[in-house]
C-alpha positions as CSV (number, residue, x, y, z in Angstrom):
1,X,16.5,-16.8,-19.9
2,X,15.9,-17.0,-16.2
3,X,12.9,-14.9,-15.0
4,X,12.5,-13.3,-11.7
5,X,9.8,-11.1,-10.4
6,X,9.9,-7.8,-8.7
7,X,7.4,-8.9,-6.1
8,X,5.4,-12.1,-5.1
9,X,2.3,-10.4,-5.9
10,X,3.5,-9.7,-9.5
11,X,4.7,-13.4,-9.8
12,X,1.4,-14.6,-8.6
13,X,-0.5,-12.5,-11.1
14,X,1.8,-13.5,-14.0
15,X,1.2,-17.3,-13.0
16,X,-2.6,-17.0,-12.9
17,X,-4.4,-16.8,-16.2
18,X,-7.7,-15.9,-14.4
19,X,-6.0,-13.1,-12.6
20,X,-4.4,-11.7,-15.8
21,X,-7.7,-11.8,-17.5
22,X,-9.4,-10.0,-14.6
23,X,-6.7,-7.2,-14.5
24,X,-5.8,-6.8,-18.3
25,X,-8.4,-8.4,-20.3
26,X,-8.3,-11.7,-22.3
27,X,-6.1,-10.3,-25.1
28,X,-3.4,-8.7,-22.9
29,X,-3.5,-11.9,-20.7
30,X,-2.7,-14.0,-23.7
31,X,0.1,-11.6,-24.8
32,X,1.7,-11.7,-21.4
33,X,1.8,-15.4,-21.2
34,X,3.3,-15.5,-24.8
35,X,5.9,-12.8,-23.8
36,X,6.9,-14.8,-20.8
37,X,7.3,-18.0,-22.7
38,X,9.3,-16.1,-25.3
39,X,11.7,-14.5,-22.7
40,X,12.1,-17.9,-21.1
41,X,12.9,-19.6,-24.4
42,X,15.5,-16.9,-25.3
43,X,19.0,-18.1,-24.5
44,X,20.0,-14.5,-23.8
45,X,18.5,-11.1,-24.2
46,X,19.9,-10.7,-27.8
47,X,17.9,-13.9,-28.6
48,X,14.6,-11.8,-28.3
49,X,15.4,-10.6,-31.8
50,X,14.1,-13.9,-32.8
51,X,10.7,-12.9,-31.8
52,X,10.2,-9.7,-34.0
53,X,6.5,-9.4,-32.9
54,X,7.8,-8.9,-29.3
55,X,9.5,-5.5,-30.2
56,X,12.0,-6.0,-27.3
57,X,13.5,-2.6,-26.8
58,X,15.6,-0.4,-24.4
59,X,13.7,2.4,-22.6
60,X,15.0,5.8,-21.9
61,X,14.4,8.8,-19.6
62,X,13.1,7.7,-16.0
63,X,13.1,4.1,-17.3
64,X,16.8,4.2,-18.5
65,X,18.2,0.7,-18.0
66,X,15.0,-1.2,-18.5
67,X,13.5,-3.0,-21.4
68,X,10.0,-3.7,-22.6
69,X,8.2,-6.0,-24.9
70,X,4.8,-5.2,-26.6
71,X,1.5,-6.4,-25.7
72,X,-1.8,-4.9,-26.7
73,X,-1.2,-1.2,-27.3
74,X,-0.4,0.8,-25.1
75,X,0.5,-1.9,-22.5
76,X,4.0,-3.2,-22.0
77,X,5.8,-5.8,-20.0
78,X,8.7,-3.9,-18.3
79,X,11.9,-5.7,-17.1
80,X,15.6,-5.1,-16.5
81,X,18.7,-7.3,-16.5
82,X,19.1,-9.2,-13.1
83,X,22.9,-9.3,-12.9
84,X,25.2,-7.6,-10.4
85,X,27.4,-6.4,-12.0
86,X,25.7,-5.9,-15.3
87,X,27.7,-7.8,-18.2
88,X,29.2,-5.0,-20.3
89,X,31.2,-5.1,-23.4
90,X,34.7,-3.5,-23.8
91,X,33.0,-0.3,-24.9
92,X,31.1,-0.1,-21.7
93,X,27.6,-0.9,-23.3
94,X,25.5,-3.6,-22.0
95,X,26.4,-7.1,-23.5
96,X,22.9,-8.4,-24.5
97,X,24.5,-11.9,-25.2
98,X,25.5,-12.2,-21.7
99,X,22.1,-11.1,-20.1
100,X,20.7,-14.4,-19.1
101,X,18.5,-13.3,-16.1
102,X,16.0,-10.7,-16.0
103,X,13.7,-9.1,-13.4
104,X,10.2,-8.4,-14.3
105,X,9.1,-5.0,-12.8
106,X,5.9,-4.0,-14.1
107,X,3.1,-4.4,-16.6
108,X,1.9,-1.0,-17.6
109,X,1.2,1.9,-20.1
110,X,4.4,4.1,-19.6
111,X,3.6,6.4,-22.5
């Protein structure tokens, strides 16, 4: 997939191992790097099922429309499809096989 970032600051953070370690610690920095590689390697969002340890899942409530992947508990990498309009199936649901671009919006504990 193609990966975009919500801000230049977030992109710089995610592209700097030193900054990631300083902000999130070594273990989470390694997980962030791994998850970004997995997201980029997936052809589409449905392809994230090939990385079961990532636990890619939809979010609800105030984060409806967003997805996240696991890092070290309780931290999550939060993103949303970066399509306008969103690719939908005939029943109106999001077509995960056509989501090929995502926007990383946050790295946080939303629990």
